[in-house]
N, C-alpha and C positions, 0 to 999 in steps of 0.2 A: 449470475442468475442460473446458469446451467440450462440444459435442454428440457427439464421437467416443467418449469413454469414458462409459459409463452409470454406472459405479461405480469408485472408486479409493480404496484405503486403504493406509496404510503401518503396519507393525507392527515393534516392537522384536524380538519373538521369537515364532515360531510353530512348529508341528510341521512343516508343509509348505505352501508357498503354493499348490501344486497342489490340495491338499485344501481349502484355504480357498475357492478359486475354484470348485471342483466343488460345494461346499455352496451357494455363491451361486447357481449355475445351477440347482441342485435346488430352491431357494427361489423361482425364477422371475425372477431378475435378468437383464435383457436384455444382449445383447452391445453393445459389447466392455467387459468388466470387467477390472480390473487390481489385483493385490495385490502389494505390495513389502515385503520384510522384511530386517532386518539380520542375523538369525540364524534358522536352521532346526534343529530337533532331530531331525527325521525326514525330511530331504531324501533324494531317491532319483533314480537314473538308470535307464537301460534295464536290462531283465532283473532288476529289483529291487535293483540295486547301490546302495550307499549314496553319497550326495553329502555331503562334509564340507568345511566352511570355518570358520575362526575367526570369532567375532562381529565384524561391521564390516569384514571384509576382502573380502567378495564382494557383488556386486549380485545379489539373489535376487528373482525376480519370476515371476508367472504371469498368463496372459491367458485369459479365457473367451470362447468364441464359440458362437453358435447358427447354424451355417452351412446354413440351409435353401436358400441360394442357391448351394451347391456340391453336386456329385454326390458320393456316397460315395468314389468313386475319386479325387477331387480334394482330399479333406480334408487330405492330406499337405502341400498347398501352404501351409496356414496356418503350420505350423512352418517351412517354407522361407522365407516372406516375413518372419517374425519374426526368423529368423537373419540375413537380409540387412539388415533394418532395424537390428539390433544391431551388426552388423559396421560398417556405415556410421557409425552414431552414435558408436561407440567410437573409430573412426579419427579422426573430427573432434575429439572431446573430448580425445583423448590426443595430437593433433598428429601422427598417423601418416600415411604416404602412402596414398593411395587404393589399395585392393587388397592392403594389407599383411596384413589379417586374411582368412584363407581358411576354406573349409568342408571338413571331413572327413566324407565320406558315412558314415553317414546323419545324424549328429546332433551334431557338435562344431564349435566355432569354434577355429581353430588359427593359429599363427604359425610360419613356417619357422624351423628351427634351423640356423644356419650352421655351428655347431660339429659337429653330428652328422649333418647331411644329412637329418634327419627333420623332424618337426614337434613343437611343444609345445602342449598343450591350454590354451586360454584360457577356454573356456566349454563347458558342456554344455547341450543342448536336449532336452527330453522332451515328446513329444506323447502325450496320452491321449484316447481317444474313447469316447463312449457313444451308442447310438441312431442310428448312421449308417444312412440309408435309411428312417428313420421320420419322423414329423412333428415330432419334437423331438430333432434331432441336437445333440450337445454335444461340443465340442472344448476341451481345456485344453492350453495350451502353456506349459511352464515353462522358464526360463533361469536358470542359475547362472553368473555371469561373475566371474572373479577380477580385481578392480580394484586394491585397495590392499593387496596381499599381497606382502611382501618375500620374496625367494628364500631368505634365511636361515631363514625360518620355514616353508618348504614341508615337508610330511611327507616323511621320508627315502625312503620307498618310492615316492613319486610325483614327487619333485623332478626326476629326469631327463626326465620326460615332460610337465611342466606349466610354465606361465608366468602372468604377470599383466600388466595394463596398466601398473602401476608399473614392472615389470622391462622391458617392451618399449619404453616411452617414456621411462623415467628420471625420471618425475614422477608425482605423485598426480593423480587426477582428481576433479572435483566430481560426486559421485554424483547429486545432484539435477538438475544440468544434463544429465548423461548420460541420465537417465530421460526428461527433456523432449525431448531430441534423438531418442531412440528412439521415443517416442510420436508425434512429428511425422512421422517417416519411416514408421512403421507405418501411420499413418492414410492416407498417400498410397498405400501398397501395398495396404491393405485395400480402399480405394475402387476401385483399379484392378482388383483381383481380383473385386470385386462386379460390375464391368462386363465381366467375362470376359477380363481381361488379366493373365496371370501372367508375371512377368519371368523366363522360362525362360533367356534369354541371360545375365542377371545371375547367376542361380543356377548356371548351367553354368560360366561363366568363373572363378568363385571357387573351384571345386573343387580342393582340394589332392590329391585322390585320383587324378585323371586322369594317366595316364602312369606311374604307380608300380606296383611289385609290392605286392600286398596279401595279407594272410592272412585268409581268411574262416573264422570259427569257427561251425559249425552244430551242431545236435543230433547229426548223424551223424559229426562229426569236423571236421577243418580241411583247407584246401587253399590253396596259393599260386597266384595268378593275376595277370595284368597288367590293371589297370583302364584301359579305353580311353575312358571318358566316362560320362555320365549321360543318362538319358532324361527329358526335361522334360515328357513326357506322363504317364508312370506313376510317376516318382520313383525308378525303378530304377537300380542301378549296372550299367554295361555293362562286361563283361570279355571278354578274348580267350578263345576256345574253339575249337580246331582241329576238334573233332568236330561243331560246329554248321554248318548249311548255309552261313551267311554269315561264319563264323569268329568270331562273337560270340554271347554270351547275356546275358540280363538277370537280375539278382539283386534281388529285392524285399526291403524292410526286414524283413518278417516271417520271412524265410528264414534270417536270420543272427542270432547272439547277439552277435558282436563282430567288428569290422574293425580289423586292425592294419596300419599302413603300414610297409613296410620303408624304411630310409634310401635316399636317392637312389643312393649309392655301391653299394648292394647290387643295385640295379636295372640297373646298367650292364653 
């Protein structure tokens, strides 16, 4: 196991790997702990949305951190480095070109769809926090990645917007090796973050959102804006806003319920 992971367990079936890891942290388990499952019966995404995958067709895992070494405003970087580590590991294991897997702000791993001009979701990332700013901060980061899922079996309502490593690479991947590659890359990124080095450039250049028209859905309604970049300090999405002093404004994760990317053709 090595010194990086304090606890690591694999389950055939659980309600939610995030809940498993949250319970471990509550029991006093030190960071970094990792739970992996073949099936979840109560998986979830942002805003309480359900995460569904057939047994054995997705890599489902959660990580537990006690980031006393991060300020509350930097806790979002844990989900960011986990996303980068998974993107890199999946590209290597599936034989995809570097940079093929992109990040859709704020919490998805995606692959460009040449057919539609949009993107297809490969994985979802969910970060949950407790006690930020106290002596016992806890952060749980869950990832659900479609690995061995054939397009013919995608749910009909999600099929146009999702993909898997099998579909992207044309081959199945070894899930055990994928987890090991992910763990190795995550360890390097966690060590860098502990030393005060966040890979803001790597996080920025992988953004599929930049340069596209996006629809932001908020409690007050929705709006279409052009995403011009991301802020590697706050984690915010930067969008064009003619009414702002510098022509741009920052949108924080907590301000939006959903972000939809318009196809590239629609943005031209």
